[in-house]
C-alpha positions in Angstrom: 30.5 26.2 61.8 30.3 29.7 60.3 30.1 30.0 56.5 32.4 32.5 54.9 30.7 35.2 52.8 31.7 33.5 49.6 30.3 30.2 50.6 27.0 31.9 51.7 26.7 33.5 48.3 27.4 30.2 46.5 24.9 28.3 48.7 22.3 30.9 48.0 22.9 30.7 44.3 22.6 27.0 44.4 19.3 27.1 46.3 17.9 29.6 43.9 19.0 27.5 40.9 17.3 24.4 42.3 14.2 26.4 43.0 14.2 27.7 39.4 14.6 24.2 38.0 11.5 23.1 39.9 9.3 26.1 39.0 8.0 24.8 35.6 6.9 21.5 37.1 5.1 23.2 39.9 3.4 25.6 37.6 2.3 22.9 35.2 0.8 20.6 37.8 -2.6 22.3 38.0 -5.1 23.8 35.7 -6.4 27.2 36.5 -9.9 27.3 37.9 -12.5 29.5 36.0 -12.3 33.0 37.5 -16.0 32.9 38.4 -15.6 29.7 40.5 -13.8 28.8 43.8 -10.0 28.6 43.4 -9.5 24.9 43.9 -6.5 23.3 42.1 -7.2 20.9 39.3 -4.5 18.4 38.6 -3.7 18.2 34.8 -2.9 14.6 35.4 -3.2 12.2 38.3 0.0 11.7 40.3 1.6 8.2 40.4 3.0 6.9 43.6 6.8 7.7 43.7 7.7 4.1 43.9 5.6 3.1 40.9 7.1 4.0 37.5 4.7 5.2 34.8 3.2 2.6 32.5 4.0 2.5 28.9 1.2 3.4 26.5 -0.1 0.8 24.1 -2.3 0.8 21.0 -5.8 -0.8 21.0 -5.7 -4.5 20.3 -8.8 -4.6 18.2 -9.9 -2.8 15.0 -12.8 -0.5 15.7 -15.4 0.5 13.1 -16.1 4.1 12.1 -19.8 3.4 12.6 -21.5 2.1 15.7 -20.6 -1.5 16.2 -22.9 -3.4 18.7 -20.9 -5.7 21.0 -23.6 -6.7 23.4 -27.2 -5.7 24.2 -27.1 -2.0 25.1 -23.4 -1.7 24.3 -21.8 -0.2 21.1 -18.4 1.1 20.2 -17.2 3.5 17.5 -14.0 5.3 16.6 -14.1 8.8 15.0 -11.6 11.4 13.9 -11.4 14.8 15.6 -9.9 17.4 13.3 -7.4 19.5 15.2 -6.1 22.5 13.3 -3.2 22.9 15.7 -1.9 19.5 14.8 -2.6 19.8 11.1 -4.3 16.4 11.5 -6.8 14.4 13.5 -7.0 12.9 16.9 -8.7 9.5 17.3 -11.6 9.4 19.7 -12.8 6.0 21.0 -16.5 6.1 21.9 -18.4 3.6 24.1 -22.2 4.0 24.1 -24.3 2.3 26.7 -28.0 1.9 27.4 -28.2 2.3 31.2 -31.2 -0.1 31.3 -29.0 -2.9 29.9 -25.4 -2.0 31.0 -24.9 -1.0 34.6 -22.2 1.4 35.7 -20.4 1.2 39.0 -17.9 3.6 40.6 -14.9 1.8 42.2 -12.9 3.8 44.7 -9.9 2.8 46.8 -7.6 5.7 47.7 -5.4 3.5 49.8 -4.7 1.1 46.9 -4.6 2.9 43.6 -4.1 0.3 40.8 -3.6 -0.2 37.1 -6.7 -1.0 35.0 -5.5 -4.6 34.8 -5.3 -4.8 38.5 -8.8 -3.2 38.9 -10.2 -5.8 36.5 -8.8 -8.5 38.7 -10.4 -6.9 41.7 -13.8 -6.2 40.2 -14.3 -8.6 37.3 -15.6 -5.7 35.3 -15.6 -6.4 31.5 -15.0 -2.7 30.8 -13.1 -0.2 32.9 -12.6 3.5 32.3 -10.7 6.0 34.4 -12.9 8.3 36.5 -12.8 11.8 38.0 -9.9 13.9 39.3 -8.1 13.2 42.6 -5.7 14.9 44.9 -2.1 13.7 45.5 -3.3 11.7 48.5 -5.8 9.9 46.1 -8.9 11.6 47.6 -11.5 12.1 45.0 -12.2 15.7 43.9 -15.9 16.5 43.7 -18.7 14.2 44.7 -18.0 10.5 44.6 -20.6 7.9 45.5 -19.8 4.2 45.2 -22.6 1.6 45.8 -24.7 4.1 47.7 -21.9 5.4 50.0 -21.0 9.0 49.7 -17.2 9.7 50.2 -16.6 13.3 49.2 -18.5 16.5 48.8 -20.0 17.9 45.6 -18.6 20.8 43.6 -20.6 23.9 44.2 -22.6 24.6 41.0 -19.7 24.2 38.5 -18.6 21.3 36.4 -20.8 18.3 35.8 -21.6 14.8 37.0 -22.5 11.3 36.0 -25.0 9.7 38.3 -26.7 6.3 38.5 -29.9 5.5 40.3 -31.2 2.0 39.7 -31.4 1.3 35.9 -31.3 5.0 35.0 -28.2 7.2 34.5 -27.7 10.8 33.5 -25.0 13.4 32.8 -25.9 16.8 34.0 -24.5 20.3 34.5 -24.1 21.3 38.1 -24.8 24.9 37.4 -28.1 24.0 35.8 -29.0 21.1 38.1 -27.0 21.2 41.4 -26.6 18.1 43.5 -28.5 17.9 46.7 -27.5 15.6 49.5 -31.1 14.4 49.8 -30.8 12.7 46.4 -30.8 9.0 46.5 -28.0 7.9 44.1 -26.3 4.6 43.8 -23.2 5.8 41.9 -21.8 9.3 41.1 -18.6 10.9 39.9 -18.0 14.5 39.0 -15.7 16.3 36.6 -14.8 19.7 35.2 -15.0 21.7 33.2 -18.4 21.1 31.7 -18.2 20.9 28.0 -21.8 21.1 26.9 -24.8 22.6 28.7 -28.2 20.9 28.1 -29.1 21.0 24.4 -25.4 20.8 23.2 -24.8 24.4 24.1 -21.0 25.0 24.5 -20.0 25.9 28.0 -17.8 28.9 28.7 -14.8 28.3 31.0 -11.4 29.8 31.7 -8.8 27.0 31.9 -5.3 26.8 30.5 -4.5 25.8 26.9 -2.4 22.7 27.9 -2.9 19.7 25.6 -3.4 16.2 27.1 -5.0 12.9 26.5 -8.7 13.3 27.4 -11.5 11.3 29.0 -15.1 12.6 28.9 -18.6 11.4 29.5 -21.7 12.6 27.7 -25.4 11.8 27.3 -27.2 11.8 23.9 -30.7 12.9 23.1 -31.9 9.3 23.4 -30.6 8.9 26.9 -27.6 6.8 26.1 -24.4 7.4 28.1 -21.3 7.9 25.9 -17.8 7.5 27.3 -15.0 9.1 25.2 -11.3 8.6 25.2 -8.8 10.6 23.2 -5.7 8.4 23.4 -3.3 8.9 20.5 -2.9 12.7 20.5 -3.0 15.5 23.1 -5.8 18.0 22.7 -6.8 21.1 24.7 -10.1 21.4 26.7 -11.2 24.0 24.2 -10.5 21.8 21.2 -12.5 19.0 22.9 -15.4 21.2 23.7 -15.6 22.8 20.3 -15.5 19.4 18.6 -18.3 18.0 20.7 -20.4 21.1 20.0 -19.7 20.9 16.3 -20.4 17.2 15.8 -24.2 17.0 15.5 -24.1 13.4 14.3 -23.3 12.2 17.8 -26.6 13.7 18.9 -25.2 14.8 22.2 -27.3 16.6 24.9 -24.6 17.4 27.5 -21.0 16.4 28.3 -18.4 16.8 31.0 -14.6 16.4 31.2 -13.2 13.6 33.5 -9.5 13.1 34.5 -7.1 13.0 31.6 -3.4 13.0 30.8 -1.7 10.2 32.6 -5.0 9.0 34.0 -6.8 8.5 30.7 -7.3 4.8 30.1 -9.8 2.1 29.0 -9.7 -1.6 29.2 -12.4 -3.8 27.6 -12.9 -7.5 27.1 -16.3 -8.1 25.6 -17.6 -10.4 22.9 -14.1 -11.4 21.7 -13.2 -7.7 21.5 -10.3 -6.7 23.7 -9.0 -3.1 23.8 -6.3 -2.0 26.1 -5.5 1.7 26.4 -3.5 1.7 29.7 -3.4 4.7 32.0 0.1 5.8 32.7 -0.4 6.1 36.4 -2.2 4.0 39.0 -5.8 5.1 39.7 -7.8 5.3 42.9 -11.1 5.9 40.9 -12.4 3.8 38.0 -15.8 3.3 36.3 -16.8 -0.3 35.7 -19.3 -1.2 33.0 -21.3 -4.4 33.3 -23.4 -5.6 30.3 -26.3 -7.9 31.1 -25.4 -11.5 30.7 
């Protein structure tokens, strides 16, 4: 059936209007890659499956000290305030510090069955779970991912950073300073970007957008502890996070890298009668499990 000119114009106008309505969502779904690096899209948040509604956020169910509180050998928790001028207030940052010789870290990865943190805990029996690195809409990990010695995805090429575990040792490193080589023997590894701090707490330079979101990060301090960080009650930019890490010497950080954030940020802990539940708002194909010695 032929369309009359008026109908053609109306149909074209409708299509253009629908396209315009979708443009902001498309533009906001990725973060810009630094101009000096390969142009690979970075999701601002992980994407939930269409049939699974987002989960509602919830407050932590335990009171956390402003100083380091030891929960188990090699495991301590702390809550600090991040001043954010843009907010005229503070964002709360939950910190988990582990000694890799006493608390093991495992990467759990199942792109075919992304799950909530509660579901991951049922699968893994991990006392502590934290969301991991970025992933694509098909749930494939972005950057290197190694789980229990099996390498699933390739490494970023000299940008971003990584958490790696080999035996009872773990480290966070800058991939521009210390690139990953396939000959390395690693038990676990996950990568993120951007890098926040080069070795020695030197602020990293990057060119990402100014979007604010919940944040998850991992760092290493000068004593070799691994510190996981979750900003859960406010949305902060990558630049605000980096500057705060660089300007907080009391944490004694050596290097730090950004992990997935936004809807993916989440932490679940059930250790020593302390239960904290900061649910991710989407189902996750990648999580980090922490296992204190019993």
